[in-house]
PQR file with spaces between the fields and no chain letter, atoms N, CA, C, O and H, PARSE charges and radii, in Angstrom:
ATOM       1  N    MET     1      14.416   92.640  -73.447 -0.4000 1.5000
ATOM       2  CA   MET     1      14.325   92.762  -72.316 -0.0000 2.0000
ATOM       3  C    MET     1      13.495   93.779  -71.351  0.5500 1.7000
ATOM       4  O    MET     1      12.371   94.201  -71.080 -0.5500 1.4000
ATOM       5  N    GLY     2      15.151   93.876  -70.967 -0.4000 1.5000
ATOM       6  CA   GLY     2      15.408   94.551  -70.207 -0.0000 2.0000
ATOM       7  C    GLY     2      15.354   96.228  -70.562  0.5500 1.7000
ATOM       8  O    GLY     2      14.782   97.092  -69.897 -0.5500 1.4000
ATOM       9  H    GLY     2      16.065   93.533  -71.187  0.4000 1.0000
ATOM      10  N    ASP     3      16.201   96.417  -71.932 -0.4000 1.5000
ATOM      11  CA   ASP     3      15.797   98.009  -72.170 -0.0000 2.0000
ATOM      12  C    ASP     3      14.473   98.346  -72.885  0.5500 1.7000
ATOM      13  O    ASP     3      14.322   99.367  -73.557 -0.5500 1.4000
ATOM      14  H    ASP     3      16.666   95.714  -72.471  0.4000 1.0000
ATOM      15  N    ASP     4      13.749   97.630  -72.736 -0.4000 1.5000
ATOM      16  CA   ASP     4      12.189   97.795  -73.437 -0.0000 2.0000
ATOM      17  C    ASP     4      11.798   98.136  -71.705  0.5500 1.7000
ATOM      18  O    ASP     4      11.144   99.159  -71.502 -0.5500 1.4000
ATOM      19  H    ASP     4      13.871   96.801  -72.190  0.4000 1.0000
ATOM      20  N    PHE     5      12.096   97.501  -70.810 -0.4000 1.5000
ATOM      21  CA   PHE     5      10.939   98.149  -69.517 -0.0000 2.0000
ATOM      22  C    PHE     5      11.861   99.222  -69.435  0.5500 1.7000
ATOM      23  O    PHE     5      11.502  100.099  -70.221 -0.5500 1.4000
ATOM      24  H    PHE     5      12.627   96.669  -70.975  0.4000 1.0000
ATOM      25  N    ALA     6      13.114   99.601  -68.698 -0.4000 1.5000
ATOM      26  CA   ALA     6      13.946  100.572  -68.727 -0.0000 2.0000
ATOM      27  C    ALA     6      13.285  101.653  -69.451  0.5500 1.7000
ATOM      28  O    ALA     6      12.876  102.656  -68.865 -0.5500 1.4000
ATOM      29  H    ALA     6      13.406   98.889  -68.060  0.4000 1.0000
ATOM      30  N    ALA     7      13.145  101.443  -70.953 -0.4000 1.5000
ATOM      31  CA   ALA     7      12.841  102.278  -72.185 -0.0000 2.0000
ATOM      32  C    ALA     7      11.093  103.379  -70.810  0.5500 1.7000
ATOM      33  O    ALA     7      10.740  104.488  -70.408 -0.5500 1.4000
ATOM      34  H    ALA     7      13.477  100.629  -71.429  0.4000 1.0000
ATOM      35  N    PHE     8      10.788  102.141  -70.771 -0.4000 1.5000
ATOM      36  CA   PHE     8       9.397  101.965  -70.298 -0.0000 2.0000
ATOM      37  C    PHE     8       9.008  103.064  -69.196  0.5500 1.7000
ATOM      38  O    PHE     8       8.327  104.084  -69.091 -0.5500 1.4000
ATOM      39  H    PHE     8      11.075  101.241  -71.098  0.4000 1.0000
ATOM      40  N    LYS     9       9.770  102.320  -68.514 -0.4000 1.5000
ATOM      41  CA   LYS     9      10.200  103.115  -67.306 -0.0000 2.0000
ATOM      42  C    LYS     9      10.593  104.817  -67.072  0.5500 1.7000
ATOM      43  O    LYS     9      10.004  105.521  -66.252 -0.5500 1.4000
ATOM      44  H    LYS     9      10.323  101.491  -68.600  0.4000 1.0000
ATOM      45  N    GLU    10      11.508  105.213  -67.810 -0.4000 1.5000
ATOM      46  CA   GLU    10      12.028  106.023  -68.743 -0.0000 2.0000
ATOM      47  C    GLU    10      10.866  107.214  -68.925  0.5500 1.7000
ATOM      48  O    GLU    10      11.163  108.335  -68.513 -0.5500 1.4000
ATOM      49  H    GLU    10      11.987  104.641  -68.476  0.4000 1.0000
ATOM      50  N    ALA    11       9.895  107.059  -69.372 -0.4000 1.5000
ATOM      51  CA   ALA    11       8.569  107.313  -70.392 -0.0000 2.0000
ATOM      52  C    ALA    11       7.140  107.908  -69.387  0.5500 1.7000
ATOM      53  O    ALA    11       6.378  108.874  -69.333 -0.5500 1.4000
ATOM      54  H    ALA    11       9.653  106.149  -69.707  0.4000 1.0000
ATOM      55  N    LEU    12       7.511  106.103  -68.421 -0.4000 1.5000
ATOM      56  CA   LEU    12       5.912  106.471  -67.057 -0.0000 2.0000
ATOM      57  C    LEU    12       5.782  108.599  -66.548  0.5500 1.7000
ATOM      58  O    LEU    12       4.734  109.228  -66.405 -0.5500 1.4000
ATOM      59  H    LEU    12       8.130  105.319  -68.465  0.4000 1.0000
ATOM      60  N    PRO    13       7.047  109.080  -66.425 -0.5600 1.5000
ATOM      61  CA   PRO    13       5.842  110.118  -65.391  0.2800 2.0000
ATOM      62  C    PRO    13       4.837  111.071  -67.089  0.5500 1.7000
ATOM      63  O    PRO    13       3.625  111.169  -67.285 -0.5500 1.4000
ATOM      64  N    TYR    14       5.823  111.494  -67.814 -0.4000 1.5000
ATOM      65  CA   TYR    14       4.874  111.624  -69.019 -0.0000 2.0000
ATOM      66  C    TYR    14       3.678  110.945  -69.129  0.5500 1.7000
ATOM      67  O    TYR    14       2.653  111.624  -69.080 -0.5500 1.4000
ATOM      68  H    TYR    14       6.807  111.415  -67.654  0.4000 1.0000
ATOM      69  N    LEU    15       3.559  109.352  -69.313 -0.4000 1.5000
ATOM      70  CA   LEU    15       2.115  108.756  -69.655 -0.0000 2.0000
ATOM      71  C    LEU    15       1.338  108.493  -68.336  0.5500 1.7000
ATOM      72  O    LEU    15       0.351  107.764  -68.239 -0.5500 1.4000
ATOM      73  H    LEU    15       4.392  108.800  -69.353  0.4000 1.0000
ATOM      74  N    ILE    16       2.038  109.323  -67.153 -0.4000 1.5000
ATOM      75  CA   ILE    16       0.386  109.088  -66.630 -0.0000 2.0000
ATOM      76  C    ILE    16      -0.116  109.727  -66.657  0.5500 1.7000
ATOM      77  O    ILE    16      -1.335  109.605  -66.535 -0.5500 1.4000
ATOM      78  H    ILE    16       2.840  109.915  -67.232  0.4000 1.0000
ATOM      79  N    PRO    17       0.699  111.253  -66.900 -0.5600 1.5000
ATOM      80  CA   PRO    17      -0.189  112.439  -66.889  0.2800 2.0000
ATOM      81  C    PRO    17      -1.201  113.057  -68.203  0.5500 1.7000
ATOM      82  O    PRO    17      -2.060  113.846  -68.597 -0.5500 1.4000
ATOM      83  N    LEU    18      -0.147  111.806  -68.499 -0.4000 1.5000
ATOM      84  CA   LEU    18      -1.716  111.619  -70.846 -0.0000 2.0000
ATOM      85  C    LEU    18      -2.362  110.522  -70.422  0.5500 1.7000
ATOM      86  O    LEU    18      -3.304  110.392  -71.205 -0.5500 1.4000
ATOM      87  H    LEU    18       0.551  111.165  -68.179  0.4000 1.0000
ATOM      88  N    LEU    19      -2.405  109.303  -69.302 -0.4000 1.5000
ATOM      89  CA   LEU    19      -3.974  108.697  -69.354 -0.0000 2.0000
ATOM      90  C    LEU    19      -4.611  109.389  -68.242  0.5500 1.7000
ATOM      91  O    LEU    19      -5.824  109.336  -68.044 -0.5500 1.4000
ATOM      92  H    LEU    19      -1.640  109.409  -68.666  0.4000 1.0000
ATOM      93  N    VAL    20      -3.815  110.018  -67.541 -0.4000 1.5000
ATOM      94  CA   VAL    20      -5.783  110.519  -66.750 -0.0000 2.0000
ATOM      95  C    VAL    20      -5.919  111.616  -66.896  0.5500 1.7000
ATOM      96  O    VAL    20      -6.373  112.085  -65.853 -0.5500 1.4000
ATOM      97  H    VAL    20      -2.830  110.061  -67.702  0.4000 1.0000
ATOM      98  N    LEU    21      -5.765  112.439  -67.719 -0.4000 1.5000
ATOM      99  CA   LEU    21      -6.124  113.837  -69.567 -0.0000 2.0000
ATOM     100  C    LEU    21      -6.809  113.537  -69.647  0.5500 1.7000
ATOM     101  O    LEU    21      -7.824  114.045  -69.173 -0.5500 1.4000
ATOM     102  H    LEU    21      -5.396  112.058  -68.566  0.4000 1.0000
ATOM     103  N    GLU    22      -6.753  111.700  -70.799 -0.4000 1.5000
ATOM     104  CA   GLU    22      -7.828  111.044  -71.188 -0.0000 2.0000
ATOM     105  C    GLU    22      -8.782  110.755  -69.959  0.5500 1.7000
ATOM     106  O    GLU    22      -9.825  111.408  -69.936 -0.5500 1.4000
ATOM     107  H    GLU    22      -5.928  111.286  -71.185  0.4000 1.0000
ATOM     108  N    ILE    23      -8.534  109.782  -68.852 -0.4000 1.5000
ATOM     109  CA   ILE    23      -9.674  109.333  -68.162 -0.0000 2.0000
ATOM     110  C    ILE    23     -10.942  110.543  -67.811  0.5500 1.7000
ATOM     111  O    ILE    23     -12.172  110.514  -67.835 -0.5500 1.4000
ATOM     112  H    ILE    23      -7.686  109.251  -68.870  0.4000 1.0000
ATOM     113  N    VAL    24     -10.011  111.481  -67.514 -0.4000 1.5000
ATOM     114  CA   VAL    24     -10.701  112.917  -67.586 -0.0000 2.0000
ATOM     115  C    VAL    24     -11.884  113.254  -68.678  0.5500 1.7000
ATOM     116  O    VAL    24     -13.025  112.892  -68.390 -0.5500 1.4000
ATOM     117  H    VAL    24      -9.012  111.504  -67.494  0.4000 1.0000
ATOM     118  N    LEU    25     -11.678  113.851  -69.767 -0.4000 1.5000
ATOM     119  CA   LEU    25     -11.709  113.751  -71.054 -0.0000 2.0000
ATOM     120  C    LEU    25     -13.122  112.759  -71.048  0.5500 1.7000
ATOM     121  O    LEU    25     -14.298  113.121  -71.007 -0.5500 1.4000
ATOM     122  H    LEU    25     -10.752  114.145  -70.001  0.4000 1.0000
ATOM     123  N    LEU    26     -12.642  111.592  -71.096 -0.4000 1.5000
ATOM     124  CA   LEU    26     -13.511  110.872  -71.368 -0.0000 2.0000
ATOM     125  C    LEU    26     -14.653  110.972  -70.557  0.5500 1.7000
ATOM     126  O    LEU    26     -15.826  110.942  -70.928 -0.5500 1.4000
ATOM     127  H    LEU    26     -11.687  111.297  -71.129  0.4000 1.0000
ATOM     128  N    PHE    27     -14.129  111.116  -69.204 -0.4000 1.5000
ATOM     129  CA   PHE    27     -15.305  110.927  -68.086 -0.0000 2.0000
ATOM     130  C    PHE    27     -16.691  112.230  -68.595  0.5500 1.7000
ATOM     131  O    PHE    27     -17.871  111.916  -68.751 -0.5500 1.4000
ATOM     132  H    PHE    27     -13.176  111.140  -68.902  0.4000 1.0000
ATOM     133  N    VAL    28     -16.071  113.808  -68.787 -0.4000 1.5000
ATOM     134  CA   VAL    28     -16.627  114.471  -68.621 -0.0000 2.0000
ATOM     135  C    VAL    28     -17.067  114.772  -69.598  0.5500 1.7000
ATOM     136  O    VAL    28     -17.973  115.605  -69.605 -0.5500 1.4000
ATOM     137  H    VAL    28     -15.113  114.063  -68.660  0.4000 1.0000
ATOM     138  N    ALA    29     -16.537  114.144  -70.920 -0.4000 1.5000
ATOM     139  CA   ALA    29     -17.634  114.295  -71.960 -0.0000 2.0000
ATOM     140  C    ALA    29     -19.010  112.877  -72.530  0.5500 1.7000
ATOM     141  O    ALA    29     -20.123  112.858  -73.055 -0.5500 1.4000
ATOM     142  H    ALA    29     -15.801  113.468  -70.914  0.4000 1.0000
ATOM     143  N    ILE    30     -17.952  111.854  -71.974 -0.4000 1.5000
ATOM     144  CA   ILE    30     -19.914  111.127  -71.315 -0.0000 2.0000
ATOM     145  C    ILE    30     -20.533  111.661  -70.495  0.5500 1.7000
ATOM     146  O    ILE    30     -21.494  112.065  -71.148 -0.5500 1.4000
ATOM     147  H    ILE    30     -17.047  111.869  -71.548  0.4000 1.0000
ATOM     148  N    ILE    31     -20.693  111.981  -69.461 -0.4000 1.5000
ATOM     149  CA   ILE    31     -21.347  113.107  -68.234 -0.0000 2.0000
ATOM     150  C    ILE    31     -22.239  114.200  -69.400  0.5500 1.7000
ATOM     151  O    ILE    31     -23.455  114.228  -69.588 -0.5500 1.4000
ATOM     152  H    ILE    31     -19.911  111.653  -68.930  0.4000 1.0000
ATOM     153  N    ASP    32     -20.857  115.285  -70.259 -0.4000 1.5000
ATOM     154  CA   ASP    32     -22.012  116.082  -70.759 -0.0000 2.0000
ATOM     155  C    ASP    32     -22.764  115.425  -71.427  0.5500 1.7000
ATOM     156  O    ASP    32     -23.860  115.984  -71.389 -0.5500 1.4000
ATOM     157  H    ASP    32     -19.869  115.262  -70.107  0.4000 1.0000
ATOM     158  N    LEU    33     -22.817  114.201  -72.260 -0.4000 1.5000
ATOM     159  CA   LEU    33     -23.514  114.679  -73.707 -0.0000 2.0000
ATOM     160  C    LEU    33     -24.558  113.981  -72.540  0.5500 1.7000
ATOM     161  O    LEU    33     -24.743  114.990  -71.859 -0.5500 1.4000
ATOM     162  H    LEU    33     -21.926  113.747  -72.291  0.4000 1.0000
ATOM     163  N    ASP    34     -25.329  112.950  -71.894 -0.4000 1.5000
ATOM     164  CA   ASP    34     -25.678  111.972  -70.996 -0.0000 2.0000
ATOM     165  C    ASP    34     -26.481  113.453  -71.166  0.5500 1.7000
ATOM     166  O    ASP    34     -27.301  113.403  -72.082 -0.5500 1.4000
ATOM     167  H    ASP    34     -25.179  112.131  -72.448  0.4000 1.0000
ATOM     168  N    ARG    35     -26.424  114.639  -70.538 -0.4000 1.5000
ATOM     169  CA   ARG    35     -27.275  115.548  -69.684 -0.0000 2.0000
ATOM     170  C    ARG    35     -27.990  116.452  -71.089  0.5500 1.7000
ATOM     171  O    ARG    35     -29.071  117.019  -71.249 -0.5500 1.4000
ATOM     172  H    ARG    35     -25.758  114.679  -69.793  0.4000 1.0000
ATOM     173  N    ARG    36     -26.675  116.228  -72.035 -0.4000 1.5000
ATOM     174  CA   ARG    36     -27.940  116.807  -73.334 -0.0000 2.0000
ATOM     175  C    ARG    36     -29.323  116.330  -73.424  0.5500 1.7000
ATOM     176  O    ARG    36     -29.827  115.314  -72.946 -0.5500 1.4000
ATOM     177  H    ARG    36     -25.796  115.769  -71.905  0.4000 1.0000
ATOM     178  N    ARG    37     -30.092  117.730  -74.486 -0.4000 1.5000
ATOM     179  CA   ARG    37     -31.567  116.943  -74.295 -0.0000 2.0000
ATOM     180  C    ARG    37     -31.822  116.958  -76.270  0.5500 1.7000
ATOM     181  O    ARG    37     -32.506  116.319  -77.070 -0.5500 1.4000
ATOM     182  H    ARG    37     -29.683  118.556  -74.875  0.4000 1.0000
ATOM     183  N    TYR    38     -31.105  117.763  -76.317 -0.4000 1.5000
ATOM     184  CA   TYR    38     -30.467  118.261  -78.412 -0.0000 2.0000
ATOM     185  C    TYR    38     -30.650  116.849  -78.468  0.5500 1.7000
ATOM     186  O    TYR    38     -31.760  116.486  -78.855 -0.5500 1.4000
ATOM     187  H    TYR    38     -30.549  118.282  -75.667  0.4000 1.0000
ATOM     188  N    VAL    39     -29.541  115.672  -78.072 -0.4000 1.5000
ATOM     189  CA   VAL    39     -28.351  114.774  -78.382 -0.0000 2.0000
ATOM     190  C    VAL    39     -29.940  113.200  -78.300  0.5500 1.7000
ATOM     191  O    VAL    39     -30.489  112.916  -77.235 -0.5500 1.4000
ATOM     192  H    VAL    39     -28.639  115.967  -77.758  0.4000 1.0000
ATOM     193  N    THR    40     -30.291  112.514  -79.634 -0.4000 1.5000
ATOM     194  CA   THR    40     -30.879  112.131  -79.373 -0.0000 2.0000
ATOM     195  C    THR    40     -30.003  110.262  -80.028  0.5500 1.7000
ATOM     196  O    THR    40     -28.916  109.982  -80.534 -0.5500 1.4000
ATOM     197  H    THR    40     -29.845  112.744  -80.499  0.4000 1.0000
ATOM     198  N    GLY    41     -31.251  109.437  -79.620 -0.4000 1.5000
ATOM     199  CA   GLY    41     -31.164  107.803  -79.748 -0.0000 2.0000
ATOM     200  C    GLY    41     -29.687  107.467  -80.819  0.5500 1.7000
ATOM     201  O    GLY    41     -28.744  106.941  -80.230 -0.5500 1.4000
ATOM     202  H    GLY    41     -32.134  109.664  -79.209  0.4000 1.0000
ATOM     203  N    ASN    42     -29.526  107.729  -82.154 -0.4000 1.5000
ATOM     204  CA   ASN    42     -28.999  106.842  -82.563 -0.0000 2.0000
ATOM     205  C    ASN    42     -27.189  108.683  -82.513  0.5500 1.7000
ATOM     206  O    ASN    42     -26.035  109.007  -82.232 -0.5500 1.4000
ATOM     207  H    ASN    42     -30.293  108.156  -82.633  0.4000 1.0000
ATOM     208  N    ASN    43     -27.908  108.885  -82.806 -0.4000 1.5000
ATOM     209  CA   ASN    43     -26.773  110.454  -82.212 -0.0000 2.0000
ATOM     210  C    ASN    43     -26.217  110.160  -80.732  0.5500 1.7000
ATOM     211  O    ASN    43     -25.004  109.962  -80.803 -0.5500 1.4000
ATOM     212  H    ASN    43     -28.846  108.621  -83.034  0.4000 1.0000
ATOM     213  N    LYS    44     -26.437  110.117  -80.131 -0.4000 1.5000
ATOM     214  CA   LYS    44     -25.579  109.564  -78.271 -0.0000 2.0000
ATOM     215  C    LYS    44     -24.699  108.788  -78.993  0.5500 1.7000
ATOM     216  O    LYS    44     -23.626  109.287  -79.335 -0.5500 1.4000
ATOM     217  H    LYS    44     -27.422  110.278  -80.074  0.4000 1.0000
ATOM     218  N    LEU    45     -25.124  107.008  -79.445 -0.4000 1.5000
ATOM     219  CA   LEU    45     -24.597  105.864  -79.960 -0.0000 2.0000
ATOM     220  C    LEU    45     -23.041  106.197  -80.373  0.5500 1.7000
ATOM     221  O    LEU    45     -21.935  105.960  -79.889 -0.5500 1.4000
ATOM     222  H    LEU    45     -25.995  106.603  -79.168  0.4000 1.0000
ATOM     223  N    VAL    46     -23.446  106.732  -81.287 -0.4000 1.5000
ATOM     224  CA   VAL    46     -22.512  107.696  -82.509 -0.0000 2.0000
ATOM     225  C    VAL    46     -21.235  107.867  -81.632  0.5500 1.7000
ATOM     226  O    VAL    46     -20.194  107.236  -81.452 -0.5500 1.4000
ATOM     227  H    VAL    46     -24.345  106.924  -81.681  0.4000 1.0000
ATOM     228  N    TRP    47     -22.098  109.614  -80.932 -0.4000 1.5000
ATOM     229  CA   TRP    47     -20.652  109.965  -80.251 -0.0000 2.0000
ATOM     230  C    TRP    47     -20.298  109.796  -79.086  0.5500 1.7000
ATOM     231  O    TRP    47     -19.375  110.488  -78.657 -0.5500 1.4000
ATOM     232  H    TRP    47     -22.944  110.126  -81.078  0.4000 1.0000
ATOM     233  N    VAL    48     -21.083  108.596  -78.044 -0.4000 1.5000
ATOM     234  CA   VAL    48     -20.190  107.648  -77.945 -0.0000 2.0000
ATOM     235  C    VAL    48     -19.150  107.012  -78.405  0.5500 1.7000
ATOM     236  O    VAL    48     -17.972  106.967  -78.051 -0.5500 1.4000
ATOM     237  H    VAL    48     -21.832  108.033  -78.393  0.4000 1.0000
ATOM     238  N    LEU    49     -19.429  106.784  -78.796 -0.4000 1.5000
ATOM     239  CA   LEU    49     -18.125  105.453  -80.304 -0.0000 2.0000
ATOM     240  C    LEU    49     -17.186  106.189  -80.558  0.5500 1.7000
ATOM     241  O    LEU    49     -16.019  105.817  -80.444 -0.5500 1.4000
ATOM     242  H    LEU    49     -20.386  106.820  -79.083  0.4000 1.0000
ATOM     243  N    VAL    50     -17.682  107.864  -81.112 -0.4000 1.5000
ATOM     244  CA   VAL    50     -16.267  109.052  -80.883 -0.0000 2.0000
ATOM     245  C    VAL    50     -15.797  109.125  -79.788  0.5500 1.7000
ATOM     246  O    VAL    50     -14.763  108.471  -79.927 -0.5500 1.4000
ATOM     247  H    VAL    50     -18.631  108.167  -81.205  0.4000 1.0000
ATOM     248  N    ILE    51     -15.823  109.536  -78.550 -0.4000 1.5000
ATOM     249  CA   ILE    51     -15.544  109.979  -78.160 -0.0000 2.0000
ATOM     250  C    ILE    51     -14.614  108.602  -77.223  0.5500 1.7000
ATOM     251  O    ILE    51     -13.408  108.683  -76.986 -0.5500 1.4000
ATOM     252  H    ILE    51     -16.663  110.067  -78.437  0.4000 1.0000
ATOM     253  N    VAL    52     -15.384  107.556  -76.854 -0.4000 1.5000
ATOM     254  CA   VAL    52     -14.556  106.493  -76.531 -0.0000 2.0000
ATOM     255  C    VAL    52     -13.212  105.659  -77.851  0.5500 1.7000
ATOM     256  O    VAL    52     -12.047  105.577  -77.465 -0.5500 1.4000
ATOM     257  H    VAL    52     -16.363  107.490  -77.047  0.4000 1.0000
ATOM     258  N    ILE    53     -13.525  105.213  -79.075 -0.4000 1.5000
ATOM     259  CA   ILE    53     -12.384  104.383  -79.713 -0.0000 2.0000
ATOM     260  C    ILE    53     -11.975  105.700  -79.914  0.5500 1.7000
ATOM     261  O    ILE    53     -11.293  105.912  -78.911 -0.5500 1.4000
ATOM     262  H    ILE    53     -14.473  105.280  -79.389  0.4000 1.0000
ATOM     263  N    ILE    54     -11.964  107.025  -80.785 -0.4000 1.5000
ATOM     264  CA   ILE    54     -11.003  107.392  -80.826 -0.0000 2.0000
ATOM     265  C    ILE    54      -9.971  108.251  -79.770  0.5500 1.7000
ATOM     266  O    ILE    54      -9.300  109.064  -80.406 -0.5500 1.4000
ATOM     267  H    ILE    54     -12.518  106.854  -81.600  0.4000 1.0000
ATOM     268  N    GLY    55      -9.775  108.256  -78.750 -0.4000 1.5000
ATOM     269  CA   GLY    55      -9.361  108.248  -77.222 -0.0000 2.0000
ATOM     270  C    GLY    55      -9.037  109.759  -76.860  0.5500 1.7000
ATOM     271  O    GLY    55      -9.887  110.550  -76.450 -0.5500 1.4000
ATOM     272  H    GLY    55     -10.320  107.596  -78.234  0.4000 1.0000
ATOM     273  N    ILE    56      -7.646  110.069  -77.074 -0.4000 1.5000
ATOM     274  CA   ILE    56      -7.845  111.597  -76.238 -0.0000 2.0000
ATOM     275  C    ILE    56      -8.763  112.322  -77.044  0.5500 1.7000
ATOM     276  O    ILE    56      -9.846  112.767  -76.662 -0.5500 1.4000
ATOM     277  H    ILE    56      -6.956  109.427  -77.407  0.4000 1.0000
ATOM     278  N    ILE    57      -8.246  112.422  -78.243 -0.4000 1.5000
ATOM     279  CA   ILE    57      -8.627  113.500  -79.385 -0.0000 2.0000
ATOM     280  C    ILE    57     -10.188  113.112  -79.588  0.5500 1.7000
ATOM     281  O    ILE    57     -10.651  114.239  -79.759 -0.5500 1.4000
ATOM     282  H    ILE    57      -7.367  112.061  -78.553  0.4000 1.0000
ATOM     283  N    GLY    58     -11.236  112.271  -79.672 -0.4000 1.5000
ATOM     284  CA   GLY    58     -12.660  112.213  -79.077 -0.0000 2.0000
ATOM     285  C    GLY    58     -13.824  113.049  -78.584  0.5500 1.7000
ATOM     286  O    GLY    58     -14.954  113.420  -78.904 -0.5500 1.4000
ATOM     287  H    GLY    58     -10.860  111.355  -79.532  0.4000 1.0000
ATOM     288  N    PRO    59     -12.739  113.152  -77.441 -0.5600 1.5000
ATOM     289  CA   PRO    59     -13.835  114.077  -76.305  0.2800 2.0000
ATOM     290  C    PRO    59     -13.554  115.122  -76.715  0.5500 1.7000
ATOM     291  O    PRO    59     -14.552  115.787  -76.438 -0.5500 1.4000
ATOM     292  N    VAL    60     -12.313  116.279  -77.592 -0.4000 1.5000
ATOM     293  CA   VAL    60     -11.943  117.429  -77.821 -0.0000 2.0000
ATOM     294  C    VAL    60     -12.821  117.518  -79.490  0.5500 1.7000
ATOM     295  O    VAL    60     -13.214  118.538  -80.056 -0.5500 1.4000
ATOM     296  H    VAL    60     -11.502  115.739  -77.817  0.4000 1.0000
ATOM     297  N    ILE    61     -12.908  116.359  -79.869 -0.4000 1.5000
ATOM     298  CA   ILE    61     -13.973  116.522  -81.342 -0.0000 2.0000
ATOM     299  C    ILE    61     -15.139  116.664  -80.813  0.5500 1.7000
ATOM     300  O    ILE    61     -15.597  117.805  -80.865 -0.5500 1.4000
ATOM     301  H    ILE    61     -12.589  115.530  -79.409  0.4000 1.0000
ATOM     302  N    TYR    62     -15.760  115.876  -80.326 -0.4000 1.5000
ATOM     303  CA   TYR    62     -17.523  116.244  -79.059 -0.0000 2.0000
ATOM     304  C    TYR    62     -17.310  117.630  -79.213  0.5500 1.7000
ATOM     305  O    TYR    62     -17.690  118.452  -80.047 -0.5500 1.4000
ATOM     306  H    TYR    62     -15.388  114.949  -80.284  0.4000 1.0000
ATOM     307  N    PHE    63     -16.454  117.695  -77.978 -0.4000 1.5000
ATOM     308  CA   PHE    63     -16.274  119.814  -77.612 -0.0000 2.0000
ATOM     309  C    PHE    63     -16.316  120.453  -78.110  0.5500 1.7000
ATOM     310  O    PHE    63     -16.407  121.666  -77.924 -0.5500 1.4000
ATOM     311  H    PHE    63     -16.146  117.027  -77.301  0.4000 1.0000
ATOM     312  N    ILE    64     -16.252  119.721  -79.116 -0.4000 1.5000
ATOM     313  CA   ILE    64     -15.474  122.015  -81.138 -0.0000 2.0000
ATOM     314  C    ILE    64     -16.787  121.493  -81.562  0.5500 1.7000
ATOM     315  O    ILE    64     -17.802  122.187  -81.502 -0.5500 1.4000
ATOM     316  H    ILE    64     -16.178  118.735  -79.268  0.4000 1.0000
ATOM     317  N    PHE    65     -16.776  119.535  -82.252 -0.4000 1.5000
ATOM     318  CA   PHE    65     -18.469  119.721  -82.875 -0.0000 2.0000
ATOM     319  C    PHE    65     -19.722  118.790  -82.501  0.5500 1.7000
ATOM     320  O    PHE    65     -20.597  118.649  -83.355 -0.5500 1.4000
ATOM     321  H    PHE    65     -15.952  118.971  -82.301  0.4000 1.0000
ATOM     322  N    GLY    66     -19.832  118.212  -81.382 -0.4000 1.5000
ATOM     323  CA   GLY    66     -20.674  117.661  -80.430 -0.0000 2.0000
ATOM     324  C    GLY    66     -22.068  118.664  -79.694  0.5500 1.7000
ATOM     325  O    GLY    66     -23.266  118.437  -79.526 -0.5500 1.4000
ATOM     326  H    GLY    66     -19.121  118.327  -80.688  0.4000 1.0000
ATOM     327  N    ARG    67     -21.076  119.942  -79.365 -0.4000 1.5000
ATOM     328  CA   ARG    67     -21.273  120.712  -78.797 -0.0000 2.0000
ATOM     329  C    ARG    67     -22.676  122.649  -79.090  0.5500 1.7000
ATOM     330  O    ARG    67     -23.163  123.685  -78.637 -0.5500 1.4000
ATOM     331  H    ARG    67     -20.103  120.126  -79.501  0.4000 1.0000
ATOM     332  N    ARG    68     -22.538  121.818  -80.041 -0.4000 1.5000
ATOM     333  CA   ARG    68     -23.023  123.477  -81.479 -0.0000 2.0000
ATOM     334  C    ARG    68     -23.640  123.920  -80.612  0.5500 1.7000
ATOM     335  O    ARG    68     -23.269  124.752  -79.785 -0.5500 1.4000
ATOM     336  H    ARG    68     -22.142  120.977  -80.409  0.4000 1.0000
ATOM     337  N    LYS    69     -25.110  123.177  -80.756 -0.4000 1.5000
ATOM     338  CA   LYS    69     -25.858  123.596  -80.725 -0.0000 2.0000
ATOM     339  C    LYS    69     -26.249  124.470  -78.805  0.5500 1.7000
ATOM     340  O    LYS    69     -27.287  125.095  -78.588 -0.5500 1.4000
ATOM     341  H    LYS    69     -25.411  122.501  -81.429  0.4000 1.0000
ATOM     342  N    GLN    70     -25.166  124.259  -77.766 -0.4000 1.5000
ATOM     343  CA   GLN    70     -25.342  124.807  -76.698 -0.0000 2.0000
ATOM     344  C    GLN    70     -25.792  125.514  -76.237  0.5500 1.7000
ATOM     345  O    GLN    70     -26.080  125.270  -75.066 -0.5500 1.4000
ATOM     346  H    GLN    70     -24.323  123.751  -77.943  0.4000 1.0000
ATOM     347  N    ALA    71     -26.282  127.253  -76.954 -0.4000 1.5000
ATOM     348  CA   ALA    71     -26.961  127.704  -77.360 -0.0000 2.0000
ATOM     349  C    ALA    71     -28.044  128.034  -76.764  0.5500 1.7000
ATOM     350  O    ALA    71     -28.438  128.778  -75.866 -0.5500 1.4000
ATOM     351  H    ALA    71     -26.048  127.451  -77.906  0.4000 1.0000
ATOM     352  N    THR    72     -28.628  126.866  -77.910 -0.4000 1.5000
ATOM     353  CA   THR    72     -30.347  126.507  -78.472 -0.0000 2.0000
ATOM     354  C    THR    72     -30.419  125.943  -76.855  0.5500 1.7000
ATOM     355  O    THR    72     -31.354  126.447  -76.233 -0.5500 1.4000
ATOM     356  H    THR    72     -28.308  126.262  -78.639  0.4000 1.0000
ATOM     357  N    ASP    73     -29.546  124.940  -76.045 -0.4000 1.5000
ATOM     358  CA   ASP    73     -29.587  124.182  -74.515 -0.0000 2.0000
ATOM     359  C    ASP    73     -29.712  124.968  -74.015  0.5500 1.7000
ATOM     360  O    ASP    73     -28.850  125.758  -73.627 -0.5500 1.4000
ATOM     361  H    ASP    73     -28.787  124.531  -76.550  0.4000 1.0000
ATOM     362  N    LYS    74     -31.843  125.025  -73.732 -0.4000 1.5000
ATOM     363  CA   LYS    74     -31.399  125.798  -72.082 -0.0000 2.0000
ATOM     364  C    LYS    74     -32.208  124.299  -70.711  0.5500 1.7000
ATOM     365  O    LYS    74     -33.183  123.575  -70.508 -0.5500 1.4000
ATOM     366  H    LYS    74     -32.543  124.384  -74.047  0.4000 1.0000
ATOM     367  N    GLU    75     -31.320  124.562  -70.366 -0.4000 1.5000
ATOM     368  CA   GLU    75     -31.482  123.525  -68.924 -0.0000 2.0000
ATOM     369  C    GLU    75     -31.937  124.342  -67.816  0.5500 1.7000
ATOM     370  O    GLU    75     -32.120  123.835  -66.710 -0.5500 1.4000
ATOM     371  H    GLU    75     -30.528  125.149  -70.531  0.4000 1.0000
């Protein structure tokens, strides 16, 4: 048990920035999705699930594929 904690303690400086990055990406993607007018109903639900469940890669997938209609989205 002590070795596991020592390994965790050693990896902590690398894990904290990843955790912060994941949380920031998650919130930015959810806020962006909420502000989009062209995404409706079930599509929003699907994108929320992708963003939340897949972790760091979910928001990246949303920003690459979910924002394709950005040029036609006038705010």
